[in-house]
C-alpha positions as CSV (number, residue, x, y, z in Angstrom):
1,M,16.0,-21.2,-23.5
2,E,12.9,-19.2,-22.4
3,E,13.5,-15.5,-22.0
4,D,12.8,-13.9,-18.6
5,K,9.5,-12.2,-18.5
6,T,9.3,-8.5,-17.6
7,A,7.4,-7.5,-14.5
8,I,4.5,-6.3,-16.6
9,E,4.4,-9.6,-18.5
10,E,4.4,-11.5,-15.2
11,L,1.5,-9.4,-13.8
12,K,-0.5,-9.8,-17.1
13,A,-0.1,-13.6,-16.8
14,F,-1.2,-13.4,-13.1
15,A,-4.3,-11.4,-14.0
16,K,-5.2,-13.8,-16.8
17,R,-4.8,-16.9,-14.6
18,T,-6.9,-15.4,-11.8
19,N,-9.6,-13.9,-14.1
20,R,-9.0,-10.3,-13.0
21,I,-9.1,-7.1,-15.0
22,I,-5.8,-5.5,-15.9
23,D,-4.9,-2.0,-17.1
24,F,-1.2,-1.2,-17.9
25,K,0.9,1.4,-19.6
26,D,4.6,1.4,-20.4
27,E,6.3,4.5,-21.9
28,T,9.8,5.9,-22.3
29,Y,10.6,9.6,-22.2
30,K,13.6,11.8,-22.0
31,A,14.5,13.7,-18.9
32,S,15.3,17.4,-19.2
33,G,18.8,18.7,-18.4
34,I,22.3,18.9,-19.8
35,N,22.6,15.1,-20.1
36,P,19.2,13.8,-20.9
37,R,18.7,10.0,-20.8
38,N,15.8,7.8,-21.5
39,L,13.5,7.2,-18.5
40,V,10.7,4.7,-17.9
41,K,7.3,5.5,-16.6
42,Q,4.9,2.5,-16.2
43,H,2.0,1.2,-14.3
44,V,-0.1,-1.9,-13.9
45,I,-3.5,-1.8,-12.2
46,I,-5.3,-5.1,-11.4
47,S,-8.8,-5.1,-10.1
48,G,-11.6,-7.6,-9.5
49,S,-14.8,-7.7,-11.5
50,D,-17.2,-4.9,-10.6
51,N,-14.5,-3.3,-8.4
52,D,-15.2,-5.9,-5.7
53,E,-11.6,-5.9,-4.5
54,A,-8.9,-3.5,-3.5
55,Y,-6.9,-2.2,-6.4
56,F,-3.5,-3.8,-6.9
57,V,-1.4,-0.9,-8.1
58,N,2.1,-1.1,-9.4
59,Y,3.8,2.2,-10.4
60,C,7.2,3.3,-11.5
61,D,8.5,6.7,-12.6
62,M,12.3,6.9,-12.9
63,A,12.0,10.7,-12.6
64,G,10.0,10.4,-9.3
65,I,11.2,11.0,-5.8
66,G,10.7,9.1,-2.6
67,D,8.0,6.5,-2.0
68,R,6.0,7.8,-5.0
69,A,8.7,7.0,-7.5
70,M,8.1,3.2,-7.3
71,Y,5.5,1.4,-5.3
72,S,3.5,-1.8,-5.4
73,G,0.5,-2.7,-3.3
74,F,-3.2,-2.6,-2.6
75,F,-5.4,0.5,-2.3
76,F,-9.0,1.1,-1.4
77,P,-11.1,4.2,-0.5
78,I,-11.5,5.0,3.2
79,A,-14.0,7.5,4.8
80,F,-11.3,9.8,6.3
81,P,-10.7,13.5,5.5
82,A,-8.4,14.2,2.6
83,S,-6.1,16.0,4.9
84,T,-5.5,12.9,7.1
85,L,-2.0,11.4,6.9
86,I,-1.2,8.1,8.7
87,K,1.8,6.0,8.1
88,V,2.4,2.7,9.9
89,R,5.4,0.3,9.6
90,Q,6.7,-2.7,11.5
91,K,9.4,-1.8,14.0
92,N,12.8,-3.0,13.2
93,I,15.7,-4.0,15.5
94,L,17.0,-0.4,15.6
95,D,13.7,0.9,16.9
96,K,13.7,-1.7,19.7
97,V,17.3,-1.4,20.9
98,N,18.2,2.2,20.3
99,P,16.7,4.5,22.9
100,F,17.4,7.6,20.8
101,F,15.1,6.5,17.9
102,R,11.8,8.4,17.7
103,K,8.8,7.0,19.4
104,S,5.5,6.6,17.7
105,E,3.4,9.8,17.5
106,F,0.3,7.7,18.4
107,T,-0.3,4.8,20.7
108,T,-3.2,2.5,21.0
109,Q,-2.6,1.4,24.6
110,S,-2.3,-2.1,23.3
111,K,1.1,-3.3,24.4
112,Q,1.4,-6.0,21.8
113,F,0.5,-3.7,18.9
114,D,2.4,-0.7,20.1
115,S,5.5,-2.7,20.7
116,N,5.5,-3.9,17.1
117,V,4.6,-0.9,15.0
118,F,5.8,2.7,14.5
119,I,3.0,5.1,13.8
120,E,3.1,8.7,12.4
121,E,-0.2,10.7,12.1
122,N,-1.6,14.2,11.8
123,D,-5.1,13.2,12.8
124,E,-5.5,11.5,16.1
125,R,-9.3,11.1,15.7
126,S,-8.9,9.2,12.4
127,A,-6.0,7.2,13.8
128,G,-8.2,6.2,16.7
129,K,-10.9,4.9,14.4
130,L,-8.4,3.0,12.3
131,F,-6.7,1.2,15.3
132,Y,-9.4,1.0,17.9
133,S,-10.3,-2.7,17.3
134,Q,-7.9,-5.4,18.6
135,S,-9.0,-7.6,15.8
136,T,-8.0,-4.9,13.3
137,Q,-4.7,-4.6,15.1
138,A,-4.1,-8.3,14.9
139,L,-4.9,-8.3,11.2
140,I,-2.4,-5.5,10.5
141,L,0.3,-7.4,12.4
142,E,-0.5,-10.5,10.3
143,I,-0.1,-8.4,7.1
144,F,3.2,-7.0,8.3
145,D,4.5,-10.5,9.2
146,L,4.2,-11.5,5.5
147,D,7.0,-9.1,4.4
148,P,9.1,-6.6,6.5
149,R,9.0,-4.1,3.7
150,I,5.2,-3.6,3.9
151,K,3.8,-0.2,5.1
152,L,0.2,0.7,5.8
153,C,-0.6,4.3,5.0
154,V,-3.5,6.7,4.6
155,N,-3.1,9.3,1.8
156,H,0.7,9.1,1.6
157,I,0.6,7.8,-2.0
158,N,-1.3,9.6,-4.7
159,V,-3.1,6.9,-6.7
160,D,-4.9,9.1,-9.2
161,V,-3.5,6.7,-11.8
162,V,-6.6,4.7,-10.8
163,S,-9.5,6.8,-12.0
164,E,-11.9,5.3,-9.5
165,L,-9.7,6.5,-6.6
166,K,-9.0,10.0,-8.0
167,N,-9.6,12.7,-5.4
168,K,-10.5,10.1,-2.7
169,S,-8.9,9.3,0.6
170,T,-7.2,5.9,0.3
171,L,-5.7,3.3,2.5
172,G,-2.7,1.6,1.0
173,V,-0.8,-1.5,2.0
174,Y,2.4,-1.5,-0.2
175,I,6.1,-1.8,-0.6
176,T,8.4,0.7,-2.3
177,E,11.4,0.4,-4.7
178,Q,10.2,-2.9,-6.1
179,W,7.1,-4.5,-7.4
180,L,5.3,-7.4,-5.8
181,L,5.6,-10.4,-8.1
182,D,5.4,-13.4,-5.8
183,E,1.9,-14.8,-6.6
184,K,1.5,-16.6,-3.3
185,L,2.3,-13.4,-1.4
186,I,0.0,-11.4,-3.7
187,E,-3.0,-13.8,-3.1
188,R,-2.4,-13.9,0.6
189,L,-2.4,-10.1,0.7
190,Y,-5.6,-10.1,-1.3
191,Q,-7.2,-12.3,1.4
192,L,-6.0,-10.2,4.4
193,I,-6.7,-6.8,2.8
194,E,-10.2,-7.8,1.9
195,K,-10.7,-8.7,5.6
196,L,-9.3,-5.4,6.6
197,R,-11.4,-3.5,4.1
198,T,-14.6,-5.3,5.4
199,K,-13.7,-4.5,9.1
200,L,-13.1,-0.8,8.4
201,H,-16.3,-0.5,6.4
202,I,-18.4,-2.1,9.2
203,A,-16.7,0.1,11.8
204,H,-17.5,3.2,9.7
205,E,-21.2,2.2,9.5
206,I,-21.3,1.6,13.3
207,N,-19.6,4.9,14.1
208,F,-21.6,7.2,11.8
């Protein structure tokens, strides 16, 4: 009987099948404290040749806290200030039926988009640039429809583990607490995120 593959082994096989570049690290270390135990810290980074795609980053640190402890998704540089923080997620049933839930900090004036997403931001100007296009809004909703766990964020995750993204503002489309391993989902995300990356790049060139 064939043994189950680890997540790293599955992603290595995916990178090989799709002719992509992979970088990975898997280490065990002991936590400090009265009752130390072995912890795992690992990452897998998959990229296209000549960095012509968003980076597919999978990260886990058992000593980490919050979203940064374990995440899996796609990241690329974006021409926003390093101080900009934007977080977007799909609204769930509680958002829609409970009048006491917080409302988005930012709205686009698009009823279809605003009724389906929850937005937090500290930079209204950058948020306006990110969401101004209805075609970009439609693309974000299409990405969210693939998996309800997906978030779209600017600068909420430190992806310095990718040397090419170190000290840069980044846009991420990712999930937390698990790694993305479904190859059909991964490939579909590659397609949609490349469209998003292209749209935002063109918008930046037009506006500056």
